[in-house]
N, C-alpha and C positions, 0 to 999 in steps of 0.2 A: 112730665107734668110740671106746670109752673103755678106758683102761688104768690099772692101779694104779701110782702113782709111789712111794707109801709104803703100808704097811698101813693100809687104811681111807681113803686119799686117792686119788681118781680124777683122771685127766687125759683130756680129750677131744682127739682128733686134729683138727688144723685145717691149712689150707693157708697158704702164704706171704702171700697177700692178707689173710687174716683176722688174721695176726700184725701186719701193717702197720696194719690198722684198729684193733686194740687199742692200738697206740702212739699213733695219732691221738686215740683216745678218751681215753687217759690225759692227753694234752696239753690236751684240751678241758675235762675235769672239773677239772684243776688250775687252769686259768684261771677257771673258774666259781667255785670255792671261794675264789679269791684276791680276789674283789671285796669291798671293805671293807664294803659294806652287807649282805653275807651273813654275819652272825654266827651264826645258827642255820640249818643246812642239813640237809635230809633227802634222802637218795637212795633211790629206789624202783626196783627192777629186777624185772620180771616175767620169767619164764623164765630164772632166774639161772644154771642149770647147776651144775657141780661145783666151780668156782673155779680150776682149773688147766687149761692147754692144753699139748699137745705138738705142736710145729710139724713137719708132714710134711716129710720130706727131711733135716732137720737133727737131729731128735729133741730139740731145745731145749725145755726145760720153762719155760713162762712163766705169769704170773698172768693170769687171765681178768678180765672187767670188774668183778665184785664186789670182788675184792681191790684192784684199781686205784682203785675208788671209796673204799674205806677209806683207802688211802694218800693220797688227795687231801685228806682232812681234813673229810669230812662229819661233822656232829655226831651224826647218826642214819642208819642204813642198814637198809632193809627189803628182804630178798631173798626172792623167791617161787620155789619149785621145784615142778614137777609130779611129781617123782620122789624117793622117799624116799632112795635111794642117793646121788643128787646132794646132797640136803640134808645127809646125814650127812657127806659129804666136805667140803662148805662149812662145816659146823659145826666140823669138825676143824681147818680152816684159819683160822677166825676165833675159835676158842675163847679165845685170850688176850685178846680184846677184848670179852668179854661183860659189860661194865659198864653195860648199858642202851643201848649204842651200836648193837648189832647185833641184828636180829630176823629169824629165818629161819622162813618159813612154807611148809608143804607143802599144795598144793591146786590146784584147777582154776580158772584165771583167767577162764574162760568162764561161771562160775556166779555169779549175782547175789548169793547169800548169802555166798559167799567174798569177792567184791568189797566188800561192806558191811563185813565183818570187817577187810579190808585198809585201807579208808579210815579206819576207826576208829583205826588204829594210827599214822596220819600226824599228827605234831604240827601243830596249827592255826597256830602262830606261826612255823613254819619256811618258808623258801623251799624248794620241792620240785623236785628234778630227777629225771626218770625216763626210762628207755628205752622208746620207743614199743612198742605191741603189734604182734604179727604179724597179728592178725585182730581184728575187732570183737567186743565182748562184749555181753551183754544185762544191763542194770542193772534194768530192770523187765520184767514179763511181756510188755508190749505195745510196748516202745520200745527198739530196739537203739541203742547208742551206744558210743563209745570212752571209755577212761579220760580222754583229753584233755578231753572235755566235762565230766567229773565233778570232776577235780582241777584246781584253779587252780595254776599254777606260773609261776616267773619264770626266764626264760633270757636 
């Protein structure tokens, strides 16, 4: 369930365990970006969501993974949403950082044509970190594979 936290800014409801996982995620990406050999870092998140979460039980409003990735210091962030409303909310939350660092795409991550567009936006010289897919995608008409097979990344 999603609720508005400010006009045009949505927040999805999550449980306490998901709040804890977001804290762990923030620690992990902070450590990833702190590595000295990672000077150019690209973060790719499929199924990015709306950018904010409200913790069930406490009504605490917290940043979701896209905003935590931005705070960690990635030089480029690509967020994919399958929902126009979530993309607008995420755009509102990242608007101050639109200096080429943030790219928000709306589309179906299970379509080969969309994945090709997505891959074209990833800087070839950057170390790329991405959140794994929930399900396999088809990159060619006859061969299913996951993005892990297509994108080389350094973790």
